[in-house]
C-alpha positions in Angstrom: 1.7 13.1 75.1 -1.6 12.9 73.3 -2.3 15.5 70.8 -5.6 16.4 72.6 -4.7 16.7 76.3 -7.5 16.7 78.5 -8.2 20.2 79.9 -9.8 20.8 83.3 -13.4 20.5 82.3 -14.7 21.8 85.6 -13.0 25.2 84.7 -14.5 24.9 81.2 -17.9 24.1 82.2 -19.6 27.5 83.4 -16.9 29.7 81.7 -17.2 28.6 77.9 -20.0 27.9 75.6 -19.9 24.2 74.3 -20.5 23.0 70.9 -20.3 19.0 70.0 -20.6 18.1 66.2 -20.6 14.6 65.3 -19.6 13.9 61.3 -22.1 10.6 60.7 -20.4 8.0 59.4 -16.9 9.5 58.8 -14.2 7.0 58.6 -10.7 7.8 60.0 -8.8 6.6 57.2 -10.7 9.1 55.0 -10.8 11.9 57.4 -6.9 11.7 58.1 -6.2 11.1 54.3 -7.9 14.3 53.5 -6.1 16.3 56.3 -2.9 15.3 55.0 -3.4 16.2 51.5 -4.3 19.5 52.6 -8.1 19.2 51.9 -9.3 20.3 55.1 -8.4 23.9 55.6 -10.9 24.9 57.9 -10.2 21.9 60.2 -6.5 22.4 59.6 -6.6 25.5 61.6 -7.8 24.0 64.6 -6.4 20.4 64.5 -2.4 19.5 65.6 0.0 19.0 62.9 -0.4 15.3 63.4 -4.2 15.8 62.3 -7.1 13.8 63.8 -6.7 11.5 66.7 -7.4 7.9 65.8 -10.1 6.3 68.3 -12.4 3.9 69.0 -16.3 4.5 68.9 -18.2 3.0 72.0 -21.3 2.1 69.4 -21.2 0.7 65.7 -24.2 2.8 64.5 -25.7 6.5 65.3 -28.2 5.5 67.8 -26.3 3.4 70.1 -23.0 5.9 69.7 -24.9 8.8 70.4 -26.6 7.3 73.7 -23.0 6.6 74.6 -21.7 10.0 73.9 -24.4 11.6 75.7 -23.4 9.6 78.6 -19.7 11.1 78.6 -18.5 8.0 76.9 -16.8 9.7 73.8 -14.6 7.9 71.4 -11.6 6.2 73.4 -7.9 6.6 72.4 -6.7 3.4 70.3 -4.2 2.6 72.6 -4.0 0.6 76.1 -4.6 2.5 79.1 -7.3 4.3 81.5 -7.9 7.5 79.4 -9.6 10.0 81.5 -13.0 11.5 80.0 -13.8 14.9 79.3 -17.5 14.4 80.9 -19.1 11.8 83.0 -22.2 10.9 84.6 -22.0 9.3 88.4 -21.6 5.8 88.8 -19.6 4.0 91.3 -16.5 2.1 90.1 -15.7 4.7 87.1 -12.2 4.2 86.2 -11.8 6.9 83.7 -13.4 9.6 85.9 -10.4 12.0 86.7 -10.0 15.4 88.6 -10.2 17.0 85.3 -13.5 15.1 84.3 -16.7 17.3 84.9 -19.1 14.9 86.4 -22.9 15.3 86.6 -25.2 13.4 89.0 -28.1 13.6 86.2 -28.5 10.6 83.8 -27.1 12.5 80.7 -24.3 15.0 80.2 -27.0 17.1 78.3 -29.2 17.2 81.2 -26.4 17.8 83.3 -25.3 20.9 81.4 -28.8 21.9 81.6 -28.7 21.9 85.7 -25.6 24.0 85.7 -27.2 26.6 83.6 -26.5 25.9 79.7 -29.5 26.3 77.3 -29.3 22.9 75.2 -29.8 23.0 71.3 -29.9 19.8 69.0 -29.9 20.2 65.2 -30.3 17.0 63.7 -29.3 15.3 60.5 -29.7 11.5 60.1 -33.0 9.9 60.9 -32.5 9.2 64.5 -32.9 13.0 65.1 -35.9 13.8 62.7 -38.7 13.9 65.3 -41.0 11.9 62.6 -41.3 8.9 64.6 -41.3 7.8 68.4 -37.5 6.5 67.9 -36.6 9.6 66.2 -37.4 11.8 69.3 -35.8 9.9 71.9 -32.2 11.5 71.5 -33.5 15.2 70.3 -36.0 15.1 73.5 -32.8 15.4 75.8 -32.4 18.8 74.8 -34.3 22.3 75.6 -34.8 22.8 71.8 -34.3 20.4 68.7 -34.0 21.1 65.1 -34.7 19.0 62.1 -36.1 19.4 58.5 -35.5 17.3 55.3 -33.3 19.8 53.7 -31.0 19.0 56.9 -31.1 15.3 56.3 -29.1 12.6 54.3 -28.7 13.0 50.6 -29.2 17.0 50.6 -26.5 18.7 48.4 -26.7 21.7 51.0 -27.3 20.0 54.1 -24.2 21.3 56.4 -24.8 24.8 55.2 -28.5 24.8 56.1 -27.5 23.3 59.5 -24.7 25.9 60.1 -27.0 28.8 59.1 -29.7 27.8 61.9 -26.8 27.2 64.3 -25.3 30.7 64.1 -29.0 32.2 64.0 -29.6 30.4 67.2 -26.2 31.1 68.9 -26.9 34.9 68.0 -30.4 34.8 69.5 -29.7 33.1 72.8 -28.6 34.6 76.1 -26.2 32.9 78.7 -24.2 29.7 78.2 -25.2 27.4 75.3 -24.5 23.6 74.8 -24.9 23.1 70.7 -24.8 19.8 69.1 -25.2 19.2 65.5 -25.5 15.8 64.0 -23.9 16.4 60.5 -25.8 14.1 57.9 -23.6 15.2 54.6 -21.0 12.4 54.9 -23.6 9.8 55.5 -25.0 7.6 52.4 -26.3 8.6 50.3 -23.1 11.2 49.5 -22.7 10.7 45.8 -24.3 14.1 45.3 -20.9 15.7 46.7 -18.9 14.1 43.9 -19.8 15.4 40.3 -20.7 12.5 37.8 -20.7 9.9 40.5 -23.8 7.2 40.1 -22.9 5.2 43.5 -21.4 6.1 46.8 -17.9 5.2 47.1 -14.8 6.2 49.5 -14.4 9.2 46.9 -17.6 10.5 47.1 -17.6 10.0 51.3 -14.2 12.2 51.1 -15.7 14.7 48.7 -18.8 15.2 51.3 -16.3 15.6 54.1 -14.3 18.4 52.0 -17.8 20.1 51.6 -18.4 19.8 55.3 -15.1 21.4 56.4 -15.9 24.4 54.2 -19.6 24.8 55.4 -18.3 24.9 59.0 -16.3 27.7 58.7 -19.2 30.3 59.5 -20.0 28.4 62.6 -16.6 28.5 64.1 -16.4 32.3 63.5 -19.9 32.7 65.2 -18.6 30.7 68.3 -15.7 33.3 68.4 -17.8 36.2 68.1 -20.2 35.0 70.7 -18.2 33.7 73.7 -15.2 31.5 74.5 -16.0 28.2 73.2 -15.0 24.4 73.7 -15.6 22.4 70.5 -15.6 18.5 69.9 -15.9 17.2 66.8 -15.6 13.5 65.9 -17.3 10.9 64.3 -20.0 8.3 65.8 -18.8 5.3 63.6 -17.3 4.7 60.0 -18.8 2.8 57.4 -17.6 0.1 54.9 -17.3 0.2 51.6 -16.4 -3.4 50.5 -13.8 -3.8 52.7 -13.3 -7.6 53.3 -16.5 -8.1 51.7 -18.6 -5.8 54.4 -20.7 -2.8 53.4 -22.4 -0.3 55.5 -22.2 -0.2 59.4 -23.8 -2.0 62.6 -21.0 -4.5 62.3 -17.8 -5.0 63.9 -15.1 -4.2 61.2 -11.8 -1.7 61.6 -13.5 0.6 59.1 -16.5 1.2 61.6 -15.0 1.0 64.9 -12.1 3.4 64.1 -13.1 7.2 63.9 -11.7 10.7 63.8 -11.4 12.7 66.9 -10.6 16.2 67.7 -11.0 18.9 70.6 -10.1 22.6 70.6 -10.9 25.9 71.8 -12.4 28.8 69.9 -11.5 31.8 71.4 -12.6 35.4 70.7 -10.8 37.4 68.5 
């Protein structure tokens, strides 16, 4: 049985707030290694004993992966079979829509949730969410409100703390059901600022950035519990190669890019 069984999302939608966090560029092997070494105490409170689920991303870089995510195609379990999805947008012939899948007539899950009464909030991280170009507006424009500033972007030592502080403030201020999306930029290169003394990005600085993110997310999970019953999804959009088989970066077909960590869990009020 999967460590992350699919709940009845038709019962979750409408009764729970929804939080979707993408840990941009996080590799599965690095995420699982940190978990097994006990370096992710915040995530460890919410993940099963086995840790992260090993899944395949639908896209090899941020823009492609998030378009798929927002259409209901979250990372797929890396084993054969037809795996039921949490969300789907209606189209004929879908083989992964089940009785537990929440299906929307709208073009995206974000718009579908808005039609169900959710206030949708985007807190951006990497450049595809920065609203500084036409391309950087495409994904944020799906949401009722979106936020980004350079201090939340890549290369900033305290970016996740700033994203979380804004998220907590918005959750406290908003009435009704909320769908909160955060694109966490800290793990994305350049991530060397998270490893003291490092002058270049590496798998070690990649892991150090994840350890920082783990601690920085704690206030958000506490705020969710205090506000309302919440269903949270946390995953990577894609990984990144650090010299693996001669490859570097992403937007390429390599195991280090296609294999990502995934988890979902409930945050219940105290």
